[in-house]
N, C-alpha and C positions, 0 to 999 in steps of 0.2 A: 528768426525764420531759418537762416542758414544752419544754425546749430541744431534745430529740431529736425531739419531735413537730413542732416548728416547722421543724427542718432537713428532716425528711421531707416536710413540706408544701411547703417551698420547692423541693425537688428535683422534686416532682411537678408543681408549677406551671411550673418551667423546662422540663420534658419536654413538657407540654401546649403551652407557648408555642412550643417549637421545632417541634413537629409542625404546630401551627396556622400558624406563620410560613411553613413551606414551601408550604402550600396558599394562604396569603394572598398570596404572591409571584406566584402564577399570574395573569396578566392575560387580557384577552379574546382576544388572538391565540394564547396558549397553549391555551386551551380550543377555539378554532376549529381549531387544528392537530390537537388530539386527535380532534375530530369528523371531520376530513378523513381521518385515518389509519383510524379505525373504518369510515367510509364506504367507503374504498378496500379495506379487508379484506373487507367484505360484497360489494362489486362483484367482487373477485377470486374469491370463492367462487361467486358466481352465474354468472360468465362463464367461468372456467377450471377449475372443480372437476373436470370430467371428465378433465382432463389429469393430475390429482394422485392419488397414492396416499395411504394413511392417514398415513404419516409426513410427507409434504409438507403435508398439511392441518394437522397438529399444529404444524409449524414455522411455517406462516402465522399460526395463532392466537397462537403465542408471540411472533412477530415484531411484532405490533401494539402490545402494551404496551411492548415494548423500544424500538420506534421512537418512541413517545410520550415515553418517558423520555429518550431521546437528544435529542429536540427541545427538551425542557424543560431538560436539563442544559447543552446548548450550542446556543443559539438559532439561530446561522447554519445549522445543519444542517436546520432546518425548510424554509427556502427551497430548499436543495439537494435535499432529498427530493421536495418538491412539484414543483419544476421538472423533475427527472429523470423522475418518473413521468408528468407531464403530456406531456412531449415523447415519451416512449416510447409512451404511449397514442395520441398523434397518429400516430406512425410505424406502429403496429399498425393503426390505422384506414385508413391509406393502402394497406395490403395487401389490403383487402377489395374484391371485385368482385361483380358480379351472380351470377357462378357460384361464389362463395365466395372465401376467401382464397387468393391466388396469390403464390408466392415470386418469380415473374417480374416482379412489380411493382417489385422493387428496382431494376431497370434501366429502368423505364418512367416512374414517378412522379418528378417533378423533385426534390422534397424528399428522397425516399428515395435517389435516385441520387447526389445531391451532398452531402447533409448528414446524414440521420438513419437510413439503414439501418445495420446493425451495423458493417459494414466502413467505411462513410463516416464514421460518428461516431468510430470508433476512430482512423482516420487524422487526423481533425481534432484529436482528443485529442493525438496524437503531435506535430502541428505546434504546438499551443498550449503543450505542455510545453516544447518546444525554445525557443519565443519567451519563455515565462516565465523560463526559465533565463538567457537572454540579457539580459532586462531586470533581473533580480536582480543579475547581474554588472555590468551597466552602472551600477546603483545604487551598488555598492561602489567603482567607479573614478571616477564622476562627482562633482565637487565642487558643481556648480551645481544639478543636477537629480537628485541621488541619491535623494531621498525619492520623487520622482515616478516614477522608473524602478522602484523597489521596489514602489510601490503598483500600477503596471501589471503587474509580475510576479506579485503576489499575486492580482490580479483575473483574470489569464489562467489561473493555476493553478486557481482556483475554476471557471472555465468548462470547463477541460480535465477536471476531476473530474466535472463534470455530464455531459459528453459521453461519458466513459468509462462512467458508470453507464447512460446511455441506450444505448450500444452493447452493453453486457452484457445489459441487459433485452431489447432487440430481438433479439439473437442467441439468447437463450433461446427466444423465440417463433418465430424462424425455424427452429430445430431441429424444432419440432413441425409446421411447415409441410412440411418435408421428409418427415417420417413420425413417427407416434406413438412408435415405438420408437427414434427418433433424438434427439428432444428431451431436453435435460437442462440442469441448471444449468451455466452456462459457467465451470467451474473444473476441467476434466478434462484439459487438456493444457498444454504450455508456452506456447502462444499465449495461451490464456485466463488462465492464472495470472500471466503477465507484465502483462496488462491489470489484473488484480486487484492485483498488487504496486504498479503505478504509482499507481492512484487511492487505495489505502489509505495508502501512504507519504505522498503529497501531502496527504491529508486530515489525517493525524496531525500533519504539519508545520504545516498551517494552524491547527490547534487550539493548538499551542504558540506560534505566532506571535501569536494572539489573546490567549492566556493571559499571555504575557510582554510584550505590547505592543511587539514589535520585529520588523521584517521583515528584519533583517540576518543572519539565519541561513539565509535562503532560498537564497542563491547556492550554498552548499555542499550543502544537502539536495537541491536540484533537480538538482545534478550527477548524483547516483546515479539519480534518476528518469529523467533524459535518457539516461543510459547504458542503463537498462532499455528505454527506448523504442527506442534504437538497435539493441539486440539483437532486440527484437520485430520491427522492420521487416526486418532481415536474415533472421530466421527465417521470416517470412512469405514472402519471395522464394524462399528456399532450399527450404522444405518446402511452400509453399502452405498454411501452417498455418491460414489464415483460413477454409478450407473446413470446414464442420461435418461431423463424422464420428460414426458410432454409437459408443457406449461399449464398450470391451473388457469382458469378463465381470468382471474384478477390480474395475472401477470402477462396476459396476451395483449400487450400495449407497447407502442414505440416509446412511451414515456420512460419505461424501464431502462431503455438503452442509455438514457441521459441521467435519470435520477440516481441510479445505483452507483455508477462510477463517481459522480460528483460527491455523493454521500461518503464514499470510502476514501476519497482524497482527504475529506475532513477527518474521518476516523484515523487514517494513517498519520497525518501530520499532528493531530492531537496526541497520538501515542508517542511520536518522536519527542514532542515538547515535554510530555510527562517523564519519559526516561531520562532526558537531559536535566529535568528538574531533580530527579532522583540523584543523578551524578553530581549536580550542584550541591545537594544536601550532604552527600557522602564526602565531597571535598571539604565542605565547611566543618564537618564533625570529625575529620580525620585525626585531629590531635586530642580528641576527648577520650577519657577513660570512664567517665561516669555513665552508667547504663541509660539514664533518662536523656542524655545528650545524643544517644545513638538511635533515636526514635525512627529515622528513615529505614534503618536496617530491620528493626523489629517490625515495622509496618510492612515492609516487603515480605518478611518471613510469614507474617500472619496471612497476607493475601495469597501467597504461593501455597501455603499449607491449607488454606481454607478452600481452595479450588477443588481438591479431591472430595471434600465433604459436600460441596455444592452438587457435584456430579455423582454422588454416591448411589443414587437410585439406578441410574443407567449402568454405573460401574458394577453394581452387584449382579446385574443380569447379563452384562456383556463385557466382561474382562476387568474384574476388580484389580488384577495384577498390574494392569497398565497404570492405574492411578496410585497404586502402592509404589511403583517405580518412580512415578512423577513426584510423589511426596519425598522420596529419598533424594532425588536430584535437586529438588527445591531446597531441601535442608543443606545439601552440600554447597549450593550456590550462596545461600545466606551465610553459612559458616566461612566460606572462602572469602567473601567480601569483607566480613567482619574481621577476619584474621589479617587480610592484606590491605586494609583500608588506607593505611599511610602510603604504601607503595602505589596504590591506585590513584590516590589524590595527587601524588607527584607527577603521574603520567597524564592526568586529565588536562584539557585546555584550561585557560584562565576563566575566572568567574565571568568576565566580560563577554567572552566568546559563548559560553554556555547560556548566559542570559540572553544574548542577542539572537542566537539560533532558536531558543525557546520562544521568544517573542515572534520571530518571523514565521516559525512553523504554525503557531496559533493563528497568526494573521491570515496566512494562506488557507489553513483549514477552515477558519470562520467564513471566509469569502465563499469557498466551495460548499460548505455546509448550508449557508444561506441560500445559495442557488439550488441546492438539492431540496431544501425545504419548500421553496416556491414551486419547483417542478413536482414535488410530491403532492402539493395541494392541487395542482392542475390535474395530475393523474387521478387523485381521489375524486375530483369532480366528474371526470370521465367514467370512472369505474363504479362509484357509489352514489353519485348524484349530489355531492356536497364537497366544498373545499376543505372543511374541517369538521371533525366529528368527535373530538376529544377521546379518540381511541387511545389506549395505553401507549402504543408506539408513537403516536403523534404527540401525546402529552410529554413523554420523556424526551422526544426530539426537541420540543420547545424548551424543556429544562436545560438540555445540553446547550442550545443556542443562547439562552439567557445567561448561563454560567460563563461562557466565553465572551459574550458581549460585555458583561460586567468586568471581566478580566481585562479586556482591551480598553474599556473606558477608563478603568483605574490606571492602566499603563500610560495612556495618552494624556489624560487630564490631570492625574495626580502623581505621575512618575513612579508607578509601582515597580519595584525592583527587588532583587535579593531573595531573602528567605521566604517572605510572605508570598511573593509571586511564584516561587518554586513549589511551596506547599499547595497553593491553589491549583497550579497546573497538574500536580500529582493527584489531587483530589478530583480534578476534572476527568482524569482517566477512569476513575471508579464510576463516576456518573455516566460517562460515555459507554463504558463496558456494560453497565446495567441497561442502558437504552438499546444497545446492540444485541446482547444475549439475555440479560436478566428478564426483560419483558417477555421474550419468547418462552422462557422457562417457567415463569411464575404467574404471568398475567395472560388473559385471553382477550381476544378482540378481533377486529377486522383483519389484522395481520397474522392470525393464528396459523396460516399456511406455512409460516417460517418457524414453527415450533420445533424444539429439540425432541 
């Protein structure tokens, strides 16, 4: 009895120590950040409550403790959140005039016109993501200043994420300046969700960079971010998608505010896993000279060069030169990787690190994609009267879910590792991309409001 009592007391003491230790690790800046978040929440209620319905107010209340936890869990996020909100509030203040807020100020105030209106901030985001990608690749190829280039690439990615958040927050406000019935959270069309995809993917990469203390995954991950930016710029020119439009009836639901971000956490982390799988296969085939052993490179080349063909109809009518340039850049990327694959392989992290990040990214993405699928079913029940209708978008979402469920099952139950896991993750990106874009392009259904 004495031994049992001592064991129970010891476990209780350990539990108390663990809980006490978490709070004991909070320093003054942690508590200051918490106070700033709470103060910001109160300010948002006082200033913008009249724009919000009951669901939005509930989301705001729930977001405050979540933001505090995120800032405590990963401290670099504190500066990101504070900087993005501060710059966004500065932008909002510049819209004010003696006659009230005016959207025309976006073309009149210097800072708004050139830096922090929604469109300006998103364009700067695009430029900085491209520059970040170039620096990361410079780091892989440079022997003398590789670490410096990678550091610059990482810092530029942080600034790009900050401006993406600023652009999204300011765009949200600009919608209400157009009209109370026009304003909405900016996750409603391809333009807005591509911005969301870019900064979410980059932020998750930056977390893994910090967690594993290596910047040498950035070159491959930022390729997919830059590809998304390229599509975003093309889509902006072709459709003038940066113009804020009222929501179609099917999107006038608070479910959108939860479903879409959860979905794109899945898309972003799946993309990270696929690009690291590609890096894994490049590292594995670095010493090969036989053409069939370089299959990952040939596959990338076919995918990159096939994309202009996929968009040829729109390109023919709206800027074929853009996709011609895209084709040329793609060929240079593939040729550069092929030529420098041994140097790249030397600079990449170990197989174990690449494999572990790939697994964790898929695990996080699968969890959020599952949540998004459930939320989507609830949204469908509200909008269309049924939880599931085998609409093409729903069907392909199920295919994506089953693909990664099988991958994780094989990983956890059968110890899936190495080449097969990498190829599977890379193929998963193709499936996910079709679910995201291909369905909108080639199939029609209840989600046709998102067509290209």
